[in-house]
N, C-alpha and C positions, 0 to 999 in steps of 0.2 A: 897711517895718514893723520897728521895732526896739524892744527892751526896754531902756530907758535905764539900768536897774540892772545890765545885763550887758555894756555896750559902752562904748568910748571914742568918742564921737560924732565928734570931730574926725578921728580916724584912719579911722573908718568912712566918713565923707564923702569924705575924700581918696582912699581906695582905690576907692570906688564911682564917683566922678566920673571918675577916671582910666580905669577899665575901661569905663565907658559911652562916654566920648569916643573911645577906641580902637576900639570896636565900632560906632561911628556912631549911638549912642543919644542922646536928649535928656538934659538934666540931671535926675537922679532927684529925686523928691519924697519928703519925710520925714514919716512918721506914727508917733509914739511910742505904745507901749502904756502902760497905767497900772494902778494897783491896782484900779480899777473896770472896766477893759477889758483882758482878756488878749490882745486882738488882733482880735476879731470886728468890733467897731464901726469900728475903724481900717481894717480891710480893706473894709468896706462903703463907707466914705467914699472910699477909694482907687478902688474900682470905679466909683463915681458920677462920678469924674473921667476915666473911660474909659482907665485905664492898660493897658498891654500886658504888664506883668510885675509880679508882687508878690515882693519879697525879704523873707523872714522872718529877722530877725537876733535870735537868742536861743536858748533851750533848747527841749526837746521840748514844753513847755507852750505856748510862743509858736507853734511850728509847728502844733500841734494846733488852737489857736484860729483861726489863719489858714485852716487846711484846712477847718474847719467851714463857712466862707463860700465858699471857692474851689471846693469840690467841686461846686457848682451853677453855676459860672461857667466860661466858656471862656478862662481866663487861666492861664498857667503860673506855677509857684512856683519860686523859687530859695532856697537855704538857706545862711545864714552861721552856722555853729554857734557859740553863745556861752553855752551852758548848763552844767549840772552833769554830765550824762551824755551828752547829744547822741546818744541811741541811734538815732534815725531816720537821722541823717547817717552814723553808723558802719555801720549795716546797708546803706546805699546805697553805701558806699565813698567818701563825700565827704571832702575834707580837713578835718582838725580843727586849729584854731589857726593857720591860714594865711590871713589876711584877704585878701591880694592874690590868692591862688589862688581863694578862694571868690568874690571879686568878678569875676574873669575868667570863671568858670563861669556866674555869673548872667547874663552877657550873651552866652553862647555860643549856638549854634544846636541843640545836642543836647538832646533831651528824652526822658524815659522815662515811660510811663503807669503809675501806681502805684495799687494798690487803697487804699480807705479803709474802715476799720472804723466801723460806726455802732452805737450802743447807745441803746435806749430804757430809761430808768431809772424804775421804779415805786417810789414811797416809801410811800404809803398812800392810802386812798380819798379823803382830804381834800385832797391835793395833786395838781396836774396832773402828768402824765408829762413827763419831760424827754428830749430827744433830743440826743445829743452824738456827735462824731466822735472817732476815735483813729487814729493812724498806726503806733504801735509795739505797745503791749499794754494790755489792760484786765485788772484783777484784783481779787480779793477774798480775804479771809482774812488770813494772815500777811503776804502781799504788800502789801495795802492798809494794814494796821496799821503795817508798817515805814515806808511813805511818810508816814502820819499822824504817827508818832512821831519823824520826822527833823527836826532843827532847821534852819530856814531860814538862820539866821546861820552855822551850821556848814557848810552847803552852800556858802555864799559864801566861807567861809574855806578849806575843805579839799576842796571838790568832792565827788566820788562817795564818798569815804571816810566822809563824814558818815552814810551809810546804815548803817555798822557800828553807830553809836550807836542808830539807829532800830531795828535788829534786836534789839539788847540790851534796849531798853526794851519791845519787843514780846513777848519770850519769856514773861514772866509771864502774858500774855493769850492765849497760844497754846492753841488747842483745835480739835478737828475740827469742821468745818462739815457739817451735814446738809442736803442739798438734793435737789431733783428737777430733772432736765433733759431736754430733748427736742432732739435734733440733727436738723435738716432735718425730714423727714416721718416719722422713726422714732418708735416708741412712747416714752412718757416712762419714764425710769429714775431710780432713787435712787442717790445717791453720797455717800460720806463722805470729806472731804479737808480738809487744813489750808490749802490754797490752791488756787484755780482761776484760771487765767490764760488769757485769750483773746488770741492773737497775730496781728498782721498781719506782724510781723517776729519773728525768733527769737533774735537775738544780744543779749547783755548786755555791760555794761562789763567790760573786761579780757579780751575775746575769748572769754568763756564763751558756750556755746550752750544755751539753755533748750529751744528747739524747732528741731532741726537741719534739718527738712524744710520749715520755713516760708520762703516767698518773698513779697515784697510786691507781686508782680504775677501771682500764680497764680489769683486769683479765689476763694481758699479761706481760711477761718479755721482756724488751728491752735490746739488747746486742750491745755493741760497741767494735769493734776490731781496735786498733790503730796500723797502719802498715806503718810508715813513710818510704818513699823510696827516695833514692838519697839525694843530699846535701840540698834540700829544703823540705824534707819530713816533718820534725817537724814544719816548717813554714806553710805548707799546713794544718796540723792538727790544729795548732793554729788559722789559718784563718777560718777553719770550725767551731770551737767551739766559738771563740771570735767574729766573724763577721757574717758568714752566719747563723748559728743557732740562734744567739742572736738577730740579727737585720733583716737580709734579709728575713728569713723564717717565720717571725711573721705575714706576710700577704699573701694572696693567690697568688698575682702576684709574690712576692719574692720567694715563694715556687716553683712556676712553672718555674721561671728562673733557680733555682738550679737543678730541675729535667731535664730540657732541656739542661743544660750546660754539659761540658765535665766530664766524669767519674773521681772521685777522690778516687782511691783505698787506699789512705793513711788513710781513715776512712771508715770502713765497718759496716753497720748496719744490724742487724737481729732481729727478734721477734719470740716468741714462748711461750708455757706454760711450757715446760720442756726442760732442757739442760743437756746433759751428756758431760763431758770434760775429756780426758785422756792426761796427760802430758808426754813428753819424759823423763823428770827427775823431781824430787821433786821441787815444786815451792811455794814460799811464797804466802799466801792468806789472804785477808783482808775483813772484814765485817763492814760496817758503820764506818770506820775509826779506827778499832782495828785489829791488826794482829793476826791471828789464826794459826801461825806456817806454816809448809810446808805440802803440799798435793801432792799425785800422781794422784788423780782424784777427781772430784766433780760431784754431781748430784744436779742441782738446779731446783726448781719448784715454782709455785705461788699458794698461798692459797687465793682465791678470797674473798674479803669482810670479812676477818677473824678478823679485828680489828675495833672497833667502837671508833672514835676519836672525842672529843669535839671541836666544831668549833664556830666562832663568830656568834652572832645573827645579821643578816644583814637586818632584817625587820625594 
């Protein structure tokens, strides 16, 4: 499964065929994605041919689309990162920009059972609900508007730096969201936040950690609410993500210092297996870097160990 706008097909075929032959596999089949099919239909066609492995070649959007189909099939997934951010691959510790290494991993015998996030999106009473999977993060608020306002041509040209422009264009639209949420079986609560992010993974581009306790195989969803307050609110958010989560919290002493330090309401963390959210008004919603329009409510849940992913052989 490959995104033809992201890869050099000739180089991809050469690396994959060489790795497959050395591992004793048959010649790979090739299924391109398209503007009308992010990968779901191509994956279904592949499964109809009784393949033993699906390789997703592309960015997080391609991996997410393939996962939507694979999570209900007993077929492993291999990833050849070829997108803008490649956050899922980075969170799993897979090689970035090394086609030969990715191809070797694809045909290795090592697999890891990974959770899949699932979201039911409710738009209005006139439209049917939609169910989609995500493997990295789902979000609304400034997070989703940043994705919406990021130029696709700039992403192709400069990679993840294009999101800087998306953030700049989103700032005039920045406002607090008023919503009500229910975590697992707890009572419903109200919340005001500029962004609400539901994570299966916690790492961002550049080594930043939005949710340091998130693990893609713990059967838990991690939720981060960004709630900047006062003139230094966003600076506090940045300090938490860029410094405390990334550096201080990586060891036991540092984590203890954070826990004993003053409360920082600018970033609120929650965890659970299910999350219901109702919005005061329709809000843009994103999954793994793709905008899915506006929603009036969502129901997110985790499908534990639903995806088998090929990993490097560390023996």
